[in-house]
PDB file of N, H, CA, C and O in Angstrom:
ATOM      1  N   MET A   1     -22.481  65.341 -77.179  1.00  0.00           N
ATOM      2  CA  MET A   1     -22.588  63.899 -77.068  1.00  0.00           C
ATOM      3  C   MET A   1     -24.064  63.500 -77.094  1.00  0.00           C
ATOM      4  O   MET A   1     -24.889  64.112 -76.416  1.00  0.00           O
ATOM      5  N   LYS A   2     -24.380  62.508 -77.851  1.00  0.00           N
ATOM      6  H   LYS A   2     -23.710  62.010 -78.402  1.00  0.00           H
ATOM      7  CA  LYS A   2     -25.739  62.003 -77.954  1.00  0.00           C
ATOM      8  C   LYS A   2     -26.076  61.154 -76.723  1.00  0.00           C
ATOM      9  O   LYS A   2     -25.229  60.428 -76.203  1.00  0.00           O
ATOM     10  N   ARG A   3     -27.323  61.260 -76.272  1.00  0.00           N
ATOM     11  H   ARG A   3     -28.011  61.849 -76.695  1.00  0.00           H
ATOM     12  CA  ARG A   3     -27.756  60.450 -75.135  1.00  0.00           C
ATOM     13  C   ARG A   3     -27.718  58.975 -75.506  1.00  0.00           C
ATOM     14  O   ARG A   3     -28.168  58.572 -76.578  1.00  0.00           O
ATOM     15  N   GLN A   4     -27.175  58.187 -74.598  1.00  0.00           N
ATOM     16  H   GLN A   4     -26.809  58.515 -73.727  1.00  0.00           H
ATOM     17  CA  GLN A   4     -27.028  56.760 -74.837  1.00  0.00           C
ATOM     18  C   GLN A   4     -28.081  55.930 -74.111  1.00  0.00           C
ATOM     19  O   GLN A   4     -28.347  54.794 -74.504  1.00  0.00           O
ATOM     20  N   ILE A   5     -28.685  56.482 -73.052  1.00  0.00           N
ATOM     21  H   ILE A   5     -28.469  57.405 -72.733  1.00  0.00           H
ATOM     22  CA  ILE A   5     -29.749  55.768 -72.345  1.00  0.00           C
ATOM     23  C   ILE A   5     -30.953  56.699 -72.197  1.00  0.00           C
ATOM     24  O   ILE A   5     -30.810  57.920 -72.154  1.00  0.00           O
ATOM     25  N   THR A   6     -32.111  56.110 -72.121  1.00  0.00           N
ATOM     26  H   THR A   6     -32.227  55.117 -72.156  1.00  0.00           H
ATOM     27  CA  THR A   6     -33.346  56.877 -72.002  1.00  0.00           C
ATOM     28  C   THR A   6     -33.524  57.416 -70.584  1.00  0.00           C
ATOM     29  O   THR A   6     -32.857  56.980 -69.645  1.00  0.00           O
ATOM     30  N   LYS A   7     -34.430  58.365 -70.457  1.00  0.00           N
ATOM     31  H   LYS A   7     -34.971  58.719 -71.220  1.00  0.00           H
ATOM     32  CA  LYS A   7     -34.743  58.920 -69.148  1.00  0.00           C
ATOM     33  C   LYS A   7     -35.277  57.826 -68.228  1.00  0.00           C
ATOM     34  O   LYS A   7     -34.945  57.784 -67.043  1.00  0.00           O
ATOM     35  N   LYS A   8     -36.101  56.947 -68.778  1.00  0.00           N
ATOM     36  H   LYS A   8     -36.371  56.981 -69.740  1.00  0.00           H
ATOM     37  CA  LYS A   8     -36.681  55.854 -67.999  1.00  0.00           C
ATOM     38  C   LYS A   8     -35.588  54.931 -67.439  1.00  0.00           C
ATOM     39  O   LYS A   8     -35.625  54.563 -66.265  1.00  0.00           O
ATOM     40  N   ALA A   9     -34.634  54.566 -68.270  1.00  0.00           N
ATOM     41  H   ALA A   9     -34.604  54.865 -69.224  1.00  0.00           H
ATOM     42  CA  ALA A   9     -33.529  53.704 -67.828  1.00  0.00           C
ATOM     43  C   ALA A   9     -32.662  54.421 -66.793  1.00  0.00           C
ATOM     44  O   ALA A   9     -32.245  53.822 -65.801  1.00  0.00           O
ATOM     45  N   PHE A  10     -32.394  55.706 -67.031  1.00  0.00           N
ATOM     46  H   PHE A  10     -32.733  56.192 -67.836  1.00  0.00           H
ATOM     47  CA  PHE A  10     -31.606  56.517 -66.102  1.00  0.00           C
ATOM     48  C   PHE A  10     -32.273  56.536 -64.731  1.00  0.00           C
ATOM     49  O   PHE A  10     -31.628  56.280 -63.715  1.00  0.00           O
ATOM     50  N   GLU A  11     -33.566  56.841 -64.710  1.00  0.00           N
ATOM     51  H   GLU A  11     -34.090  57.049 -65.535  1.00  0.00           H
ATOM     52  CA  GLU A  11     -34.295  56.923 -63.448  1.00  0.00           C
ATOM     53  C   GLU A  11     -34.364  55.577 -62.737  1.00  0.00           C
ATOM     54  O   GLU A  11     -34.279  55.519 -61.510  1.00  0.00           O
ATOM     55  N   LYS A  12     -34.517  54.502 -63.490  1.00  0.00           N
ATOM     56  H   LYS A  12     -34.586  54.548 -64.487  1.00  0.00           H
ATOM     57  CA  LYS A  12     -34.555  53.160 -62.903  1.00  0.00           C
ATOM     58  C   LYS A  12     -33.230  52.832 -62.210  1.00  0.00           C
ATOM     59  O   LYS A  12     -33.217  52.324 -61.089  1.00  0.00           O
ATOM     60  N   GLU A  13     -32.133  53.122 -62.878  1.00  0.00           N
ATOM     61  H   GLU A  13     -32.143  53.535 -63.789  1.00  0.00           H
ATOM     62  CA  GLU A  13     -30.811  52.828 -62.312  1.00  0.00           C
ATOM     63  C   GLU A  13     -30.517  53.708 -61.096  1.00  0.00           C
ATOM     64  O   GLU A  13     -29.929  53.243 -60.119  1.00  0.00           O
ATOM     65  N   ILE A  14     -30.921  54.963 -61.155  1.00  0.00           N
ATOM     66  H   ILE A  14     -31.398  55.340 -61.948  1.00  0.00           H
ATOM     67  CA  ILE A  14     -30.724  55.869 -60.029  1.00  0.00           C
ATOM     68  C   ILE A  14     -31.523  55.389 -58.817  1.00  0.00           C
ATOM     69  O   ILE A  14     -31.025  55.410 -57.692  1.00  0.00           O
ATOM     70  N   LYS A  15     -32.749  54.961 -59.051  1.00  0.00           N
ATOM     71  H   LYS A  15     -33.153  54.944 -59.966  1.00  0.00           H
ATOM     72  CA  LYS A  15     -33.585  54.447 -57.953  1.00  0.00           C
ATOM     73  C   LYS A  15     -32.953  53.205 -57.325  1.00  0.00           C
ATOM     74  O   LYS A  15     -33.031  53.008 -56.112  1.00  0.00           O
ATOM     75  N   MET A  16     -32.337  52.381 -58.144  1.00  0.00           N
ATOM     76  H   MET A  16     -32.275  52.540 -59.129  1.00  0.00           H
ATOM     77  CA  MET A  16     -31.663  51.203 -57.623  1.00  0.00           C
ATOM     78  C   MET A  16     -30.494  51.622 -56.729  1.00  0.00           C
ATOM     79  O   MET A  16     -30.278  51.034 -55.669  1.00  0.00           O
ATOM     80  N   CYS A  17     -29.750  52.626 -57.151  1.00  0.00           N
ATOM     81  H   CYS A  17     -29.925  53.104 -58.012  1.00  0.00           H
ATOM     82  CA  CYS A  17     -28.643  53.130 -56.334  1.00  0.00           C
ATOM     83  C   CYS A  17     -29.166  53.672 -55.004  1.00  0.00           C
ATOM     84  O   CYS A  17     -28.606  53.380 -53.948  1.00  0.00           O
ATOM     85  N   GLU A  18     -30.229  54.452 -55.059  1.00  0.00           N
ATOM     86  H   GLU A  18     -30.684  54.690 -55.917  1.00  0.00           H
ATOM     87  CA  GLU A  18     -30.816  55.007 -53.836  1.00  0.00           C
ATOM     88  C   GLU A  18     -31.254  53.897 -52.886  1.00  0.00           C
ATOM     89  O   GLU A  18     -30.972  53.943 -51.688  1.00  0.00           O
ATOM     90  N   LYS A  19     -31.938  52.911 -53.430  1.00  0.00           N
ATOM     91  H   LYS A  19     -32.167  52.875 -54.402  1.00  0.00           H
ATOM     92  CA  LYS A  19     -32.451  51.805 -52.619  1.00  0.00           C
ATOM     93  C   LYS A  19     -31.315  51.031 -51.952  1.00  0.00           C
ATOM     94  O   LYS A  19     -31.352  50.776 -50.749  1.00  0.00           O
ATOM     95  N   LEU A  20     -30.310  50.662 -52.739  1.00  0.00           N
ATOM     96  H   LEU A  20     -30.280  50.869 -53.717  1.00  0.00           H
ATOM     97  CA  LEU A  20     -29.185  49.901 -52.188  1.00  0.00           C
ATOM     98  C   LEU A  20     -28.397  50.719 -51.180  1.00  0.00           C
ATOM     99  O   LEU A  20     -27.935  50.182 -50.174  1.00  0.00           O
ATOM    100  N   ALA A  21     -28.238  52.008 -51.435  1.00  0.00           N
ATOM    101  H   ALA A  21     -28.614  52.445 -52.252  1.00  0.00           H
ATOM    102  CA  ALA A  21     -27.509  52.876 -50.503  1.00  0.00           C
ATOM    103  C   ALA A  21     -28.195  52.901 -49.146  1.00  0.00           C
ATOM    104  O   ALA A  21     -27.535  52.867 -48.107  1.00  0.00           O
ATOM    105  N   LYS A  22     -29.526  52.962 -49.160  1.00  0.00           N
ATOM    106  H   LYS A  22     -30.061  52.990 -50.003  1.00  0.00           H
ATOM    107  CA  LYS A  22     -30.275  52.980 -47.898  1.00  0.00           C
ATOM    108  C   LYS A  22     -30.228  51.625 -47.208  1.00  0.00           C
ATOM    109  O   LYS A  22     -29.957  51.539 -46.010  1.00  0.00           O
ATOM    110  N   GLU A  23     -30.492  50.569 -47.967  1.00  0.00           N
ATOM    111  H   GLU A  23     -30.712  50.639 -48.940  1.00  0.00           H
ATOM    112  CA  GLU A  23     -30.543  49.223 -47.388  1.00  0.00           C
ATOM    113  C   GLU A  23     -29.192  48.759 -46.866  1.00  0.00           C
ATOM    114  O   GLU A  23     -29.109  48.120 -45.818  1.00  0.00           O
ATOM    115  N   LYS A  24     -28.153  49.077 -47.589  1.00  0.00           N
ATOM    116  H   LYS A  24     -28.220  49.597 -48.441  1.00  0.00           H
ATOM    117  CA  LYS A  24     -26.811  48.583 -47.253  1.00  0.00           C
ATOM    118  C   LYS A  24     -25.938  49.617 -46.564  1.00  0.00           C
ATOM    119  O   LYS A  24     -24.737  49.415 -46.384  1.00  0.00           O
ATOM    120  N   LYS A  25     -26.561  50.735 -46.178  1.00  0.00           N
ATOM    121  H   LYS A  25     -27.537  50.899 -46.324  1.00  0.00           H
ATOM    122  CA  LYS A  25     -25.851  51.807 -45.460  1.00  0.00           C
ATOM    123  C   LYS A  25     -24.625  52.319 -46.224  1.00  0.00           C
ATOM    124  O   LYS A  25     -23.517  52.373 -45.690  1.00  0.00           O
ATOM    125  N   GLY A  26     -24.853  52.692 -47.480  1.00  0.00           N
ATOM    126  H   GLY A  26     -25.753  52.649 -47.914  1.00  0.00           H
ATOM    127  CA  GLY A  26     -23.790  53.314 -48.263  1.00  0.00           C
ATOM    128  C   GLY A  26     -22.891  52.349 -49.019  1.00  0.00           C
ATOM    129  O   GLY A  26     -21.802  52.721 -49.456  1.00  0.00           O
ATOM    130  N   LYS A  27     -23.343  51.116 -49.172  1.00  0.00           N
ATOM    131  H   LYS A  27     -24.228  50.814 -48.817  1.00  0.00           H
ATOM    132  CA  LYS A  27     -22.550  50.124 -49.895  1.00  0.00           C
ATOM    133  C   LYS A  27     -23.460  49.297 -50.791  1.00  0.00           C
ATOM    134  O   LYS A  27     -24.667  49.217 -50.562  1.00  0.00           O
ATOM    135  N   CYS A  28     -22.881  48.695 -51.796  1.00  0.00           N
ATOM    136  H   CYS A  28     -21.901  48.760 -51.982  1.00  0.00           H
ATOM    137  CA  CYS A  28     -23.593  47.696 -52.593  1.00  0.00           C
ATOM    138  C   CYS A  28     -22.544  46.733 -53.140  1.00  0.00           C
ATOM    139  O   CYS A  28     -21.391  46.766 -52.711  1.00  0.00           O
ATOM    140  N   GLY A  29     -22.926  45.891 -54.066  1.00  0.00           N
ATOM    141  H   GLY A  29     -23.863  45.865 -54.415  1.00  0.00           H
ATOM    142  CA  GLY A  29     -21.999  44.915 -54.624  1.00  0.00           C
ATOM    143  C   GLY A  29     -20.823  45.535 -55.365  1.00  0.00           C
ATOM    144  O   GLY A  29     -19.801  44.881 -55.576  1.00  0.00           O
ATOM    145  N   TRP A  30     -20.967  46.785 -55.755  1.00  0.00           N
ATOM    146  H   TRP A  30     -21.797  47.316 -55.583  1.00  0.00           H
ATOM    147  CA  TRP A  30     -19.897  47.470 -56.487  1.00  0.00           C
ATOM    148  C   TRP A  30     -18.905  48.144 -55.560  1.00  0.00           C
ATOM    149  O   TRP A  30     -17.788  48.458 -55.972  1.00  0.00           O
ATOM    150  N   GLY A  31     -19.294  48.371 -54.309  1.00  0.00           N
ATOM    151  H   GLY A  31     -20.201  48.115 -53.974  1.00  0.00           H
ATOM    152  CA  GLY A  31     -18.403  49.031 -53.361  1.00  0.00           C
ATOM    153  C   GLY A  31     -19.136  50.089 -52.562  1.00  0.00           C
ATOM    154  O   GLY A  31     -20.351  50.012 -52.379  1.00  0.00           O
ATOM    155  N   LYS A  32     -18.391  51.081 -52.084  1.00  0.00           N
ATOM    156  H   LYS A  32     -17.404  51.143 -52.232  1.00  0.00           H
ATOM    157  CA  LYS A  32     -18.957  52.165 -51.273  1.00  0.00           C
ATOM    158  C   LYS A  32     -19.467  53.280 -52.174  1.00  0.00           C
ATOM    159  O   LYS A  32     -18.829  53.647 -53.162  1.00  0.00           O
ATOM    160  N   CYS A  33     -20.619  53.806 -51.815  1.00  0.00           N
ATOM    161  H   CYS A  33     -21.137  53.509 -51.012  1.00  0.00           H
ATOM    162  CA  CYS A  33     -21.247  54.865 -52.613  1.00  0.00           C
ATOM    163  C   CYS A  33     -20.331  56.078 -52.793  1.00  0.00           C
ATOM    164  O   CYS A  33     -20.285  56.672 -53.870  1.00  0.00           O
ATOM    165  N   LYS A  34     -19.610  56.437 -51.743  1.00  0.00           N
ATOM    166  H   LYS A  34     -19.648  55.955 -50.868  1.00  0.00           H
ATOM    167  CA  LYS A  34     -18.765  57.631 -51.831  1.00  0.00           C
ATOM    168  C   LYS A  34     -17.632  57.475 -52.861  1.00  0.00           C
ATOM    169  O   LYS A  34     -17.117  58.472 -53.367  1.00  0.00           O
ATOM    170  N   ASP A  35     -17.251  56.247 -53.167  1.00  0.00           N
ATOM    171  H   ASP A  35     -17.669  55.437 -52.756  1.00  0.00           H
ATOM    172  CA  ASP A  35     -16.175  55.993 -54.114  1.00  0.00           C
ATOM    173  C   ASP A  35     -16.672  55.508 -55.479  1.00  0.00           C
ATOM    174  O   ASP A  35     -15.879  55.297 -56.397  1.00  0.00           O
ATOM    175  N   CYS A  36     -17.970  55.336 -55.600  1.00  0.00           N
ATOM    176  H   CYS A  36     -18.614  55.507 -54.855  1.00  0.00           H
ATOM    177  CA  CYS A  36     -18.559  54.709 -56.781  1.00  0.00           C
ATOM    178  C   CYS A  36     -18.561  55.635 -57.997  1.00  0.00           C
ATOM    179  O   CYS A  36     -18.682  56.853 -57.871  1.00  0.00           O
ATOM    180  N   GLY A  37     -18.426  55.035 -59.162  1.00  0.00           N
ATOM    181  H   GLY A  37     -18.328  54.045 -59.265  1.00  0.00           H
ATOM    182  CA  GLY A  37     -18.446  55.785 -60.414  1.00  0.00           C
ATOM    183  C   GLY A  37     -19.729  55.608 -61.203  1.00  0.00           C
ATOM    184  O   GLY A  37     -19.829  56.088 -62.332  1.00  0.00           O
ATOM    185  N   VAL A  38     -20.716  54.925 -60.628  1.00  0.00           N
ATOM    186  H   VAL A  38     -20.634  54.535 -59.710  1.00  0.00           H
ATOM    187  CA  VAL A  38     -21.956  54.667 -61.359  1.00  0.00           C
ATOM    188  C   VAL A  38     -22.727  55.956 -61.631  1.00  0.00           C
ATOM    189  O   VAL A  38     -23.184  56.170 -62.754  1.00  0.00           O
ATOM    190  N   ILE A  39     -22.879  56.811 -60.636  1.00  0.00           N
ATOM    191  H   ILE A  39     -22.508  56.638 -59.724  1.00  0.00           H
ATOM    192  CA  ILE A  39     -23.638  58.049 -60.817  1.00  0.00           C
ATOM    193  C   ILE A  39     -23.025  58.914 -61.928  1.00  0.00           C
ATOM    194  O   ILE A  39     -23.755  59.352 -62.817  1.00  0.00           O
ATOM    195  N   PRO A  40     -21.728  59.174 -61.908  1.00  0.00           N
ATOM    196  CA  PRO A  40     -21.156  59.964 -63.011  1.00  0.00           C
ATOM    197  C   PRO A  40     -21.319  59.286 -64.372  1.00  0.00           C
ATOM    198  O   PRO A  40     -21.538  59.960 -65.379  1.00  0.00           O
ATOM    199  N   LEU A  41     -21.215  57.972 -64.405  1.00  0.00           N
ATOM    200  H   LEU A  41     -21.037  57.424 -63.587  1.00  0.00           H
ATOM    201  CA  LEU A  41     -21.381  57.245 -65.664  1.00  0.00           C
ATOM    202  C   LEU A  41     -22.814  57.373 -66.175  1.00  0.00           C
ATOM    203  O   LEU A  41     -23.030  57.659 -67.352  1.00  0.00           O
ATOM    204  N   LEU A  42     -23.785  57.162 -65.301  1.00  0.00           N
ATOM    205  H   LEU A  42     -23.610  56.929 -64.345  1.00  0.00           H
ATOM    206  CA  LEU A  42     -25.189  57.291 -65.702  1.00  0.00           C
ATOM    207  C   LEU A  42     -25.483  58.714 -66.163  1.00  0.00           C
ATOM    208  O   LEU A  42     -26.192  58.917 -67.149  1.00  0.00           O
ATOM    209  N   TYR A  43     -24.944  59.689 -65.457  1.00  0.00           N
ATOM    210  H   TYR A  43     -24.368  59.523 -64.657  1.00  0.00           H
ATOM    211  CA  TYR A  43     -25.142  61.087 -65.811  1.00  0.00           C
ATOM    212  C   TYR A  43     -24.592  61.355 -67.216  1.00  0.00           C
ATOM    213  O   TYR A  43     -25.238  62.018 -68.027  1.00  0.00           O
ATOM    214  N   LYS A  44     -23.404  60.838 -67.491  1.00  0.00           N
ATOM    215  H   LYS A  44     -22.879  60.300 -66.831  1.00  0.00           H
ATOM    216  CA  LYS A  44     -22.790  61.011 -68.808  1.00  0.00           C
ATOM    217  C   LYS A  44     -23.637  60.347 -69.900  1.00  0.00           C
ATOM    218  O   LYS A  44     -23.876  60.939 -70.952  1.00  0.00           O
ATOM    219  N   LEU A  45     -24.080  59.138 -69.645  1.00  0.00           N
ATOM    220  H   LEU A  45     -23.886  58.657 -68.790  1.00  0.00           H
ATOM    221  CA  LEU A  45     -24.841  58.398 -70.647  1.00  0.00           C
ATOM    222  C   LEU A  45     -26.219  58.996 -70.908  1.00  0.00           C
ATOM    223  O   LEU A  45     -26.724  58.923 -72.028  1.00  0.00           O
ATOM    224  N   HIS A  46     -26.829  59.585 -69.885  1.00  0.00           N
ATOM    225  H   HIS A  46     -26.419  59.644 -68.975  1.00  0.00           H
ATOM    226  CA  HIS A  46     -28.168  60.151 -70.078  1.00  0.00           C
ATOM    227  C   HIS A  46     -28.141  61.633 -70.452  1.00  0.00           C
ATOM    228  O   HIS A  46     -28.806  62.052 -71.399  1.00  0.00           O
ATOM    229  N   LYS A  47     -27.380  62.410 -69.715  1.00  0.00           N
ATOM    230  H   LYS A  47     -26.840  62.069 -68.946  1.00  0.00           H
ATOM    231  CA  LYS A  47     -27.361  63.858 -69.932  1.00  0.00           C
ATOM    232  C   LYS A  47     -26.394  64.276 -71.025  1.00  0.00           C
ATOM    233  O   LYS A  47     -26.518  65.359 -71.595  1.00  0.00           O
ATOM    234  N   GLY A  48     -25.421  63.403 -71.315  1.00  0.00           N
ATOM    235  H   GLY A  48     -25.321  62.522 -70.852  1.00  0.00           H
ATOM    236  CA  GLY A  48     -24.428  63.742 -72.329  1.00  0.00           C
ATOM    237  C   GLY A  48     -23.353  64.683 -71.816  1.00  0.00           C
ATOM    238  O   GLY A  48     -22.645  65.312 -72.603  1.00  0.00           O
ATOM    239  N   LYS A  49     -23.227  64.783 -70.497  1.00  0.00           N
ATOM    240  H   LYS A  49     -23.802  64.273 -69.857  1.00  0.00           H
ATOM    241  CA  LYS A  49     -22.232  65.664 -69.890  1.00  0.00           C
ATOM    242  C   LYS A  49     -21.296  64.849 -69.014  1.00  0.00           C
ATOM    243  O   LYS A  49     -21.736  64.056 -68.180  1.00  0.00           O
ATOM    244  N   LEU A  50     -20.018  65.050 -69.210  1.00  0.00           N
ATOM    245  H   LEU A  50     -19.660  65.693 -69.887  1.00  0.00           H
ATOM    246  CA  LEU A  50     -19.012  64.350 -68.417  1.00  0.00           C
ATOM    247  C   LEU A  50     -18.721  65.143 -67.148  1.00  0.00           C
ATOM    248  O   LEU A  50     -18.357  66.318 -67.205  1.00  0.00           O
ATOM    249  N   LEU A  51     -18.884  64.495 -66.019  1.00  0.00           N
ATOM    250  H   LEU A  51     -19.179  63.541 -65.972  1.00  0.00           H
ATOM    251  CA  LEU A  51     -18.544  65.106 -64.733  1.00  0.00           C
ATOM    252  C   LEU A  51     -17.088  64.745 -64.436  1.00  0.00           C
ATOM    253  O   LEU A  51     -16.760  63.581 -64.209  1.00  0.00           O
ATOM    254  N   GLU A  52     -16.231  65.748 -64.442  1.00  0.00           N
ATOM    255  H   GLU A  52     -16.498  66.694 -64.627  1.00  0.00           H
ATOM    256  CA  GLU A  52     -14.803  65.493 -64.263  1.00  0.00           C
ATOM    257  C   GLU A  52     -14.255  65.960 -62.922  1.00  0.00           C
ATOM    258  O   GLU A  52     -13.394  65.303 -62.337  1.00  0.00           O
ATOM    259  N   LYS A  53     -14.746  67.079 -62.440  1.00  0.00           N
ATOM    260  H   LYS A  53     -15.446  67.612 -62.915  1.00  0.00           H
ATOM    261  CA  LYS A  53     -14.214  67.648 -61.208  1.00  0.00           C
ATOM    262  C   LYS A  53     -14.835  66.959 -59.999  1.00  0.00           C
ATOM    263  O   LYS A  53     -16.012  66.598 -60.010  1.00  0.00           O
ATOM    264  N   SER A  54     -14.037  66.785 -58.972  1.00  0.00           N
ATOM    265  H   SER A  54     -13.081  67.078 -58.963  1.00  0.00           H
ATOM    266  CA  SER A  54     -14.500  66.119 -57.750  1.00  0.00           C
ATOM    267  C   SER A  54     -15.734  66.804 -57.171  1.00  0.00           C
ATOM    268  O   SER A  54     -16.646  66.138 -56.681  1.00  0.00           O
ATOM    269  N   ALA A  55     -15.760  68.120 -57.226  1.00  0.00           N
ATOM    270  H   ALA A  55     -15.019  68.661 -57.624  1.00  0.00           H
ATOM    271  CA  ALA A  55     -16.894  68.873 -56.675  1.00  0.00           C
ATOM    272  C   ALA A  55     -18.175  68.578 -57.457  1.00  0.00           C
ATOM    273  O   ALA A  55     -19.247  68.456 -56.866  1.00  0.00           O
ATOM    274  N   GLU A  56     -18.068  68.463 -58.774  1.00  0.00           N
ATOM    275  H   GLU A  56     -17.197  68.561 -59.254  1.00  0.00           H
ATOM    276  CA  GLU A  56     -19.233  68.149 -59.616  1.00  0.00           C
ATOM    277  C   GLU A  56     -19.769  66.752 -59.291  1.00  0.00           C
ATOM    278  O   GLU A  56     -20.978  66.550 -59.170  1.00  0.00           O
ATOM    279  N   ILE A  57     -18.873  65.818 -59.156  1.00  0.00           N
ATOM    280  H   ILE A  57     -17.891  65.982 -59.255  1.00  0.00           H
ATOM    281  CA  ILE A  57     -19.255  64.431 -58.867  1.00  0.00           C
ATOM    282  C   ILE A  57     -19.903  64.342 -57.490  1.00  0.00           C
ATOM    283  O   ILE A  57     -20.940  63.699 -57.327  1.00  0.00           O
ATOM    284  N   LYS A  58     -19.297  64.982 -56.510  1.00  0.00           N
ATOM    285  H   LYS A  58     -18.454  65.504 -56.643  1.00  0.00           H
ATOM    286  CA  LYS A  58     -19.823  64.973 -55.143  1.00  0.00           C
ATOM    287  C   LYS A  58     -21.223  65.583 -55.114  1.00  0.00           C
ATOM    288  O   LYS A  58     -22.124  65.040 -54.475  1.00  0.00           O
ATOM    289  N   LYS A  59     -21.406  66.701 -55.799  1.00  0.00           N
ATOM    290  H   LYS A  59     -20.674  67.142 -56.318  1.00  0.00           H
ATOM    291  CA  LYS A  59     -22.705  67.377 -55.836  1.00  0.00           C
ATOM    292  C   LYS A  59     -23.768  66.480 -56.474  1.00  0.00           C
ATOM    293  O   LYS A  59     -24.887  66.390 -55.967  1.00  0.00           O
ATOM    294  N   ALA A  60     -23.428  65.824 -57.573  1.00  0.00           N
ATOM    295  H   ALA A  60     -22.519  65.898 -57.984  1.00  0.00           H
ATOM    296  CA  ALA A  60     -24.371  64.924 -58.253  1.00  0.00           C
ATOM    297  C   ALA A  60     -24.744  63.756 -57.348  1.00  0.00           C
ATOM    298  O   ALA A  60     -25.915  63.387 -57.265  1.00  0.00           O
ATOM    299  N   LYS A  61     -23.769  63.175 -56.674  1.00  0.00           N
ATOM    300  H   LYS A  61     -22.817  63.475 -56.740  1.00  0.00           H
ATOM    301  CA  LYS A  61     -24.045  62.051 -55.768  1.00  0.00           C
ATOM    302  C   LYS A  61     -24.911  62.488 -54.597  1.00  0.00           C
ATOM    303  O   LYS A  61     -25.842  61.777 -54.219  1.00  0.00           O
ATOM    304  N   GLU A  62     -24.620  63.645 -54.020  1.00  0.00           N
ATOM    305  H   GLU A  62     -23.863  64.222 -54.327  1.00  0.00           H
ATOM    306  CA  GLU A  62     -25.398  64.129 -52.886  1.00  0.00           C
ATOM    307  C   GLU A  62     -26.839  64.416 -53.293  1.00  0.00           C
ATOM    308  O   GLU A  62     -27.763  64.200 -52.509  1.00  0.00           O
ATOM    309  N   LYS A  63     -27.027  64.898 -54.505  1.00  0.00           N
ATOM    310  H   LYS A  63     -26.276  65.073 -55.141  1.00  0.00           H
ATOM    311  CA  LYS A  63     -28.362  65.211 -55.002  1.00  0.00           C
ATOM    312  C   LYS A  63     -29.171  63.927 -55.209  1.00  0.00           C
ATOM    313  O   LYS A  63     -30.377  63.899 -54.963  1.00  0.00           O
ATOM    314  N   ILE A  64     -28.512  62.889 -55.653  1.00  0.00           N
ATOM    315  H   ILE A  64     -27.532  62.912 -55.853  1.00  0.00           H
ATOM    316  CA  ILE A  64     -29.193  61.647 -56.017  1.00  0.00           C
ATOM    317  C   ILE A  64     -29.292  60.676 -54.854  1.00  0.00           C
ATOM    318  O   ILE A  64     -30.361  60.124 -54.598  1.00  0.00           O
ATOM    319  N   ILE A  65     -28.195  60.463 -54.149  1.00  0.00           N
ATOM    320  H   ILE A  65     -27.326  60.912 -54.357  1.00  0.00           H
ATOM    321  CA  ILE A  65     -28.170  59.474 -53.062  1.00  0.00           C
ATOM    322  C   ILE A  65     -28.123  60.189 -51.725  1.00  0.00           C
ATOM    323  O   ILE A  65     -27.135  60.839 -51.381  1.00  0.00           O
ATOM    324  N   LYS A  66     -29.202  60.057 -50.985  1.00  0.00           N
ATOM    325  H   LYS A  66     -30.004  59.529 -51.265  1.00  0.00           H
ATOM    326  CA  LYS A  66     -29.300  60.678 -49.660  1.00  0.00           C
ATOM    327  C   LYS A  66     -29.207  59.581 -48.619  1.00  0.00           C
ATOM    328  O   LYS A  66     -30.189  58.905 -48.314  1.00  0.00           O
ATOM    329  N   ILE A  67     -28.034  59.420 -48.091  1.00  0.00           N
ATOM    330  H   ILE A  67     -27.236  59.969 -48.339  1.00  0.00           H
ATOM    331  CA  ILE A  67     -27.783  58.338 -47.122  1.00  0.00           C
ATOM    332  C   ILE A  67     -27.970  58.882 -45.710  1.00  0.00           C
ATOM    333  O   ILE A  67     -27.809  58.144 -44.738  1.00  0.00           O
TER     334      ILE A  67
END
């Protein structure tokens, strides 16, 4: 799969998730971080890899969002 977003855009969106997770204690306008699909979507669009298994998604979220 070809990358759909640049590294710069990926990092900007991830930083926004981190910031909102800290400020809102694990929530934002989209819902709760633990249930959110933004991280897997961004990962797919930037890295070109689909995260399908719950363990993969959880690991990616824990690596990116430290609440």
